[in-house]
Backbone bond lengths (Angstrom), bond angles and torsions (degrees), N, CA, C in turn:
res aa  C-N    CA-C-N  psi(-1)  N-CA   C-N-CA  omega(-1)  CA-C   N-CA-C  phi
1 M - - - 1.584 - - 1.504 107.25 -
2 P 1.317 114.98 132.50 1.401 123.47 176.58 1.536 114.90 -51.58
3 P 1.324 115.70 149.22 1.502 111.88 174.70 1.351 124.47 -61.03
4 F 1.338 126.03 166.87 1.440 122.95 179.42 1.435 111.32 -74.95
5 R 1.366 116.22 158.90 1.490 123.50 173.78 1.490 115.54 52.71
6 T 1.381 112.90 47.47 1.477 113.12 177.99 1.582 110.28 -116.24
7 G 1.335 117.12 8.74 1.431 122.06 171.70 1.627 110.96 92.76
8 K 1.375 116.07 18.15 1.436 116.02 173.99 1.507 118.30 -51.16
9 T 1.410 111.35 -49.51 1.425 116.98 179.56 1.480 113.82 -61.14
10 A 1.262 115.22 -49.31 1.480 119.58 175.69 1.441 117.15 -55.75
11 L 1.427 115.41 -38.11 1.385 116.82 176.23 1.487 115.07 -67.73
12 A 1.380 113.73 -40.02 1.470 123.57 178.10 1.526 108.69 -58.27
13 Q 1.286 117.37 -50.52 1.441 123.28 -172.09 1.577 105.01 -67.47
14 S 1.341 119.78 -41.56 1.457 123.44 -176.79 1.505 101.57 -60.22
15 M 1.236 123.27 -52.52 1.483 124.51 -177.77 1.541 115.55 -54.07
16 M 1.433 110.07 -48.84 1.497 115.31 175.80 1.426 111.90 -59.69
17 E 1.308 123.01 -36.17 1.492 124.20 -175.54 1.493 105.06 -67.85
18 Q 1.294 124.31 -21.90 1.526 125.91 -172.89 1.529 106.85 -86.82
19 L 1.339 119.18 -13.13 1.519 117.51 179.69 1.405 111.33 -71.25
20 P 1.472 111.10 149.80 1.486 117.45 179.64 1.506 108.77 -59.19
21 K 1.381 114.73 129.11 1.477 122.29 178.54 1.451 114.36 -63.68
22 N 1.405 116.25 -28.93 1.434 119.86 178.06 1.519 117.23 -74.70
23 R 1.389 114.97 -10.27 1.414 116.63 -177.21 1.535 111.18 -118.07
24 W 1.370 117.55 -24.68 1.409 118.45 -172.95 1.526 109.72 -129.21
25 I 1.412 112.62 149.27 1.486 121.86 170.38 1.456 104.99 -122.35
26 A 1.285 114.62 119.39 1.445 121.74 176.44 1.559 113.61 -97.36
27 H 1.239 116.99 132.30 1.455 121.68 175.50 1.554 107.50 -124.45
28 T 1.228 118.23 131.04 1.487 120.64 171.22 1.504 112.91 -91.27
29 I 1.338 112.35 127.11 1.511 117.42 179.81 1.458 105.16 -125.67
30 N 1.354 120.11 123.14 1.378 128.98 178.25 1.549 115.35 -91.52
31 F 1.343 116.07 121.76 1.486 118.11 175.35 1.519 108.98 -120.36
32 S 1.331 115.44 157.61 1.396 121.98 174.22 1.481 106.89 -127.05
33 P 1.413 116.78 167.22 1.396 117.58 175.75 1.505 120.66 -52.18
34 E 1.392 109.82 -28.67 1.404 118.38 -178.38 1.579 115.01 -83.23
35 T 1.439 113.42 -3.07 1.497 116.28 179.36 1.540 110.69 -68.39
36 S 1.322 119.36 121.27 1.502 115.04 174.61 1.514 119.77 -73.86
37 N 1.258 121.35 168.09 1.455 117.71 179.24 1.433 112.72 -60.05
38 N 1.351 118.11 -42.87 1.552 118.96 -175.27 1.560 106.17 -63.48
39 Q 1.397 120.07 -34.24 1.368 121.36 -179.33 1.377 108.29 -59.38
40 R 1.359 119.79 -51.89 1.428 133.01 -179.70 1.436 111.45 -52.78
41 K 1.294 116.56 -51.72 1.363 125.35 171.65 1.481 117.56 -49.24
42 E 1.350 111.73 -54.71 1.464 121.28 177.72 1.430 115.94 -55.52
43 T 1.431 109.66 -47.95 1.484 114.89 -177.69 1.657 114.44 -64.94
44 I 1.306 110.93 -40.00 1.517 117.53 -177.84 1.609 103.36 -69.64
45 E 1.328 121.58 -46.66 1.462 120.41 179.47 1.570 111.70 -64.97
46 S 1.247 122.20 -28.95 1.513 119.73 -177.73 1.563 110.37 -77.66
47 R 1.394 116.50 -13.67 1.383 121.63 179.99 1.468 119.85 -112.39
48 T 1.360 112.80 6.56 1.548 119.60 177.32 1.460 110.69 -121.13
49 D 1.260 115.66 152.12 1.382 125.36 173.40 1.558 111.44 -71.37
50 K 1.219 122.61 119.55 1.512 124.88 -171.27 1.417 109.76 -64.57
51 H 1.349 121.44 -23.89 1.355 123.44 178.02 1.576 116.56 -75.97
52 V 1.286 105.75 -20.21 1.545 114.45 -177.64 1.554 110.37 -92.98
53 M 1.265 116.29 -40.15 1.495 120.78 175.54 1.448 114.71 -128.00
54 N 1.279 117.23 117.68 1.528 122.37 -176.12 1.503 105.59 -112.33
55 L 1.350 120.67 106.37 1.431 123.21 -174.78 1.581 107.87 -89.72
56 P 1.383 117.30 135.31 1.365 120.38 -174.66 1.655 104.52 -88.11
57 L 1.373 114.28 168.51 1.452 118.85 -178.95 1.508 107.14 -64.51
58 P 1.265 120.66 147.36 1.493 123.97 176.50 1.507 106.40 -57.03
59 D 1.289 114.69 146.81 1.546 123.96 179.73 1.612 105.10 -90.47
60 L 1.297 109.93 -174.67 1.479 118.95 -175.91 1.560 117.29 -50.44
61 F 1.389 106.40 -29.88 1.595 114.25 -175.95 1.650 106.28 -102.00
62 D 1.303 113.09 16.14 1.474 115.84 177.10 1.505 114.55 62.99
63 S 1.309 114.96 24.19 1.399 121.52 175.28 1.516 119.98 -101.70
64 Q 1.241 127.50 153.03 1.386 128.03 173.93 1.449 114.21 -124.72
65 P 1.291 123.03 106.72 1.533 128.19 -176.68 1.488 114.44 -37.72
66 P 1.441 122.67 -47.66 1.401 115.18 -178.13 1.551 112.09 -63.15
67 L 1.287 120.65 -34.96 1.308 122.72 -173.16 1.600 109.81 -75.50
68 E 1.311 114.70 -35.60 1.446 125.53 174.20 1.641 103.81 -60.52
69 L 1.321 117.40 -48.26 1.456 116.40 -172.87 1.566 106.23 -68.86
70 L 1.313 120.05 -36.85 1.486 120.24 178.28 1.482 111.48 -62.12
71 R 1.453 115.33 -37.59 1.473 116.38 -179.89 1.490 104.55 -70.78
72 K 1.221 125.31 -43.37 1.477 126.75 -175.18 1.477 103.90 -58.30
73 W 1.280 121.03 -49.14 1.516 125.54 -176.95 1.533 110.70 -56.76
74 M 1.435 111.28 -43.16 1.503 113.86 177.35 1.520 115.49 -66.97
75 D 1.380 116.06 -34.67 1.407 119.00 178.50 1.421 122.71 -81.55
76 Y 1.320 116.94 -25.12 1.469 127.34 176.53 1.557 116.02 -125.35
77 P 1.270 118.99 152.76 1.385 116.79 -179.83 1.531 118.85 -80.01
78 G 1.293 118.37 -1.96 1.455 118.52 175.67 1.529 107.06 178.68
79 W 1.257 117.86 -169.17 1.535 127.53 -177.54 1.492 106.82 -147.69
80 C 1.356 111.89 176.01 1.508 116.54 -179.51 1.496 109.20 -94.33
81 D 1.409 114.02 143.57 1.358 121.32 173.55 1.463 108.75 -78.62
82 R 1.350 117.89 123.90 1.423 122.47 -169.52 1.588 113.31 -68.13
83 G 1.422 110.95 -24.64 1.540 115.21 -178.66 1.567 111.45 -78.96
84 E 1.342 106.51 -47.57 1.553 111.00 -173.87 1.582 115.51 -101.70
85 G 1.281 113.18 -9.16 1.481 117.77 -176.71 1.509 115.27 71.46
86 A 1.254 120.99 10.92 1.443 123.89 -172.69 1.554 105.14 -95.70
87 E 1.244 115.17 157.63 1.526 122.96 -178.35 1.591 104.02 -77.59
88 V 1.262 113.90 131.07 1.451 126.99 171.29 1.462 115.51 -106.17
89 K 1.323 119.17 115.58 1.560 121.60 -175.78 1.445 103.67 -81.36
90 A 1.366 118.30 133.14 1.421 128.04 171.53 1.508 108.18 -84.98
91 Q 1.257 118.07 136.76 1.545 122.86 -178.75 1.476 105.84 -132.76
């Protein structure tokens, strides 16, 4: 994890502000280390269109694959195509 107070949030917000407004809607959601998983889920659900993002119930390990995928997409530029094994760039 990157160190604290290095401008990660400011950088992310700046990049989101540059996205085309006719294709993207950006919502800033603040979390802290004390934010519980239920609070995160409620906050995300309250700011998303339920027809766009349908979150499953947490699994045995209290994880939700769509959220895990979003986090991976935010942390890394892409992932591997399981069929071809080639890197796929997330945009």
